[in-house]
N, C-alpha and C positions, 0 to 999 in steps of 0.2 A: 493814117489804121481804120481800116472798114469796120462797121457795126457788125455784131456777130448776126448772122441769118436767122429769121424768127420762124419758129415754127410755121408749118403750112396751114393750120386751123386758125392762128392767130392772125396770119396775114389774110386770110377769106374774112374773117370778121370785122378786120380793121378797115378792108376793101367796101364790105357791105355798109359800114358806117358812114364812109366817105362817100360812098355813092348816094346815098339819100340826104345827106348833108349839101353835097357839091355839085351832083350831076342832076337828079330829079328835084330835089327837094320835098318829096313825098314819100314819107315812110310805106305806106300802103302799096303803092306803086313798086318801090325797091322790095319790099317781102314778097309779093308775088312773083316777081323777076327772079329772085333766088331762091324761091321755095322754102321761105321761112316762116313762122307765125310772127306777129307784132309784140307779143309778150317777150319771145326769144329776143328780137331786138331791142327792146327797151332795157332788157336784161343786160345785154352786152354794154348797149349805150350807159347805162348807169355804172358799170364795172369800169367800163371805160376812162368815165369822169372822174371817178374815185381813184383810180390807181394805175391809170395809164395803159400802156400796152399789156402790162404784167396782168392785168384785170382780164384779158381776154384769153389767156391760158386756160385749159381744162383743170377744174377743180377736182380734188380727191375723191372718189366715190366711196370712201371708207367712212363707215357709221361714226357717228361721234359717240354712241354709246353702244356697248356690244356686251349686253349681258349674259350671254349663252355663251362667250368666247371663254376658250380654255385659260384658267389661271397660268400664269407664267412660271410659277413654282411647278405645276403640273408638267407645262412643256420642258422644263428642266430635268424632270426625272425621267420623262420620256427619252431626252437626248442622252442622258446618261446611261440608261440600258442597253439604248441602240448603239452609242460607241463603245462600250466598253465589253458588252455580254452578247452584240450581234443578235438582239430578239425579235423577232417578228410583231407584227402588230398585235395578234392574237395575244402571245406569250406577255407583252408590254400590259396591255388591258388586265389579264389575270393577276400581273404582278400589283398593279396601282389598286385594282379593288381589294386584295387580301391584305396587302402590308401599309396602305395608305388610305385605305376607305374612301377612294376615288373612282367613281364611275366613270369610265371613258369608252364609247365603243370602239370595237376594232376598226370600223371604217374612219371613226373620228381620229384613231390613233395615226392611221394610214394617211388623212391627208396633213395632219400635222406633220408628219415625215416627209411628206411631198412638197410641202410648202418651203421645207428646210432642205431639199435636195437631198434626202437621206432614206428614201423611199427603196432606191437599190442598193444593197451591199456591193463593194468591189468584187471583180470576178475571183480573186483569190480566196475569198472568203463566202463563196457560193458554193453549195452543192449540185451536182450534177444530178438530176433525175431521170431513171430509166424510161424509155419508150414503154415497157411493158411493167405495168402495175400488178403487184401481187396481192391478193387477197387477203385482209387481214383477219385474224381469228384471236379471240380470248377466252382462257378458261373461266368459268363462271365462280368456282371455288376456290378460296385461298388453299395452298398446297398440292392442288391438282396437279400441277405442272411446275417445277422449277427449273430454269434454265441456269447451267452452271459454263463458264468459260473462262480464258487466262488472257491475260495482256500482258505485254513485256513494256517495262516503264524504265527510263533511265533515271538514274540516281540524280535527285535535286542539287545544282551546284551549290557550294557554299561559299560565301564571302570571306568567311574568316579561315579558309583552309591557305595553308601557306605552300609547302612543297607539294607538288603534283604528283596525286599517287593515283592507283589503279582501282577505281570504284567498283563497288560490288554491281552485279545485276539484279534486279531487281523483277518478281512478277506481280502482277495484280489478280487475284484468284476472285471471281464475281460471281454471285448467286442471285437471281432476280424472280420474284414469284409472277407466274405469266397472269394471275388475277388482279392481284393488288399494285404491282411494281415495287413490292417492298424487297428492299437489298441488303445482302449482307457483303463487305468488302475484306479483304486481306493482304498484306503484303508479305511476302515470302522471297529469300534469296535463291531458291530452288524451283524447279518446274520439272516433277516427277510423280510417279504415282503414289509415293509415300506422301508428299506433300497435300496431293489430291485427295487422299483418304483424311489427312489431317484437317483442311479444310471442309470436308463436307462433315467431320463431326462436329467442325465448330459451327457450319451452318444450324445444323440439325439443334444445337443448343440456342441459338440466337432467335430462332423462327418462333413465332408464338403459336405456331398451328403445325399439325401433323402434313408429312410430305408423303404423297403418294406416288410420285413419280419424277426422277431427275432425268433432265434431256442435255446432253453433250455431244460437242463433235467427236470426230474418231481420232484426236490427237493422243499421242505416244502415253502421255499423262493419265489419261481416261481408259485404258486398256484393260486387261483380264483382272489384275489385283484390286484395282478401284471397283471394276464392274461387279466381282463377286463380294466386295464389301458392301458395296450398296443392296444386292441381294440379301445378304445376310442382316440387314438393317430392316428388312421387310418392305423394302422400297424398290418401285420397279426403276428400271435403267434403260434409256431409249436414245440409240444413236441417230444424229440427222443423217440424211445421204450425202455420201462425200461431194465437197466442191458446192455445196450449196448451205453458204452462211447464214443466206435471210431465213432457213427455219430456224435460226437460233437469233433472230430479228432483235426482240426485244433486249438481250444482254449486247449483242452488239451495238445496238443503238445507246444504251446507257454508256457505253465505254468513249463514244463519241461526246456524250455529255460531259464526262470526265475529262476528257481533253479540253473541252471549251471553255468549262466554269471550274475545274477544279486546276488541273496542272497548269493552264495557262496563266493563271493569277499566283503560281509560286515561283514564277521564274525570278531565278536568282537568291530563292531561299535556301539555305543550307540544311540539307538532309542526306546524309550518307547511313544512316543507322536504321535498320528495322522496325525498332521498337519505337523510334522518334516518328519515323513515316506511318506507321501504324495509326500512332496518336492522332497525327494529321487526319488519316485516311477516316479514321472514326467519326472525328467531326464533321467532314463532308459526308459520311454516311447517314449521321443524325440529321443535318440538314435535309439532304435528299429524300429522307421519309419521312419526316416531321412537318418540315417546314416548306420545301419547293413544291408550288403547284404543278401538275402535271398535265401536260397538253392532250396526252392521250386518255387521260382522267376527268376530263371535263373541267380541268382545273382544281381536283382535288389533289392532295397528297396522298402518296401510298397509304399512309396511318389512317387517313379519313377513308379512303376506298376501304380498307382492312375492317373497320368498324362498320360501314355500311352492310358489308357483305355479311359481317357476323350478327348484326342486327336483325336483319331482314331473312335469315336463314330460320327455316321451320323447327 
């Protein structure tokens, strides 16, 4: 059985040692011939005499001590947020600072993900960016503009349900303040103007500031009865242009967050009751408003942005 072939660098170093000992008998001449320094030759020779051929292999260049290396527990938290929530480096850095009092730069998080081959999400989990970028805007005062929209949601399956039955359809009504990103959420089994009016009254009770303008799309649930109810409240009502959902971009984006961070984690939970559904949704709403750092707010929560805006107003 033939011996395994040695790596190229090991064979070269062994040949240099043999050349000096068996051919020239002169270390200086051999070093000049092969273009290496004498200290390097003697280092190889010492390792060869102590360890044999294995001593001629390349040694690891990893430092013995890395005082600035990220702790293994922090790396574990980064992996958890990446694999379970698909957060990017910026949001991971925000979560670590807020909830674990650990400061890791965005580039540092990216390098850890790259080293673990997690710097790119699978194609099915990426979102395609349009070539044309729309200009972002933000109202400067809380309540200056509130976007309202509706999202159809499937009733959450129950493990305890026995005989299959027809499940009720549910609609999530969402209101989001343009300035602070503070949100109000509610589930209803219907999507009509009467329900939209009920939701508007619920929003006005919940928001801690006065609403000046409500912005919606041109859906049937936001037509004349809803429109005049808004005006009767002393609030303006603005419709966005048809087929331009980007003009309601903040509420549309928040629906995507709901799908990624709320509904995706409730897979298999039994909820086919509007009251139970709303209780779960209220827990998510509180987390979103009071605890979840928002990338568009520089890592602040909506409630922190509200406090900042109300304290700095003249």
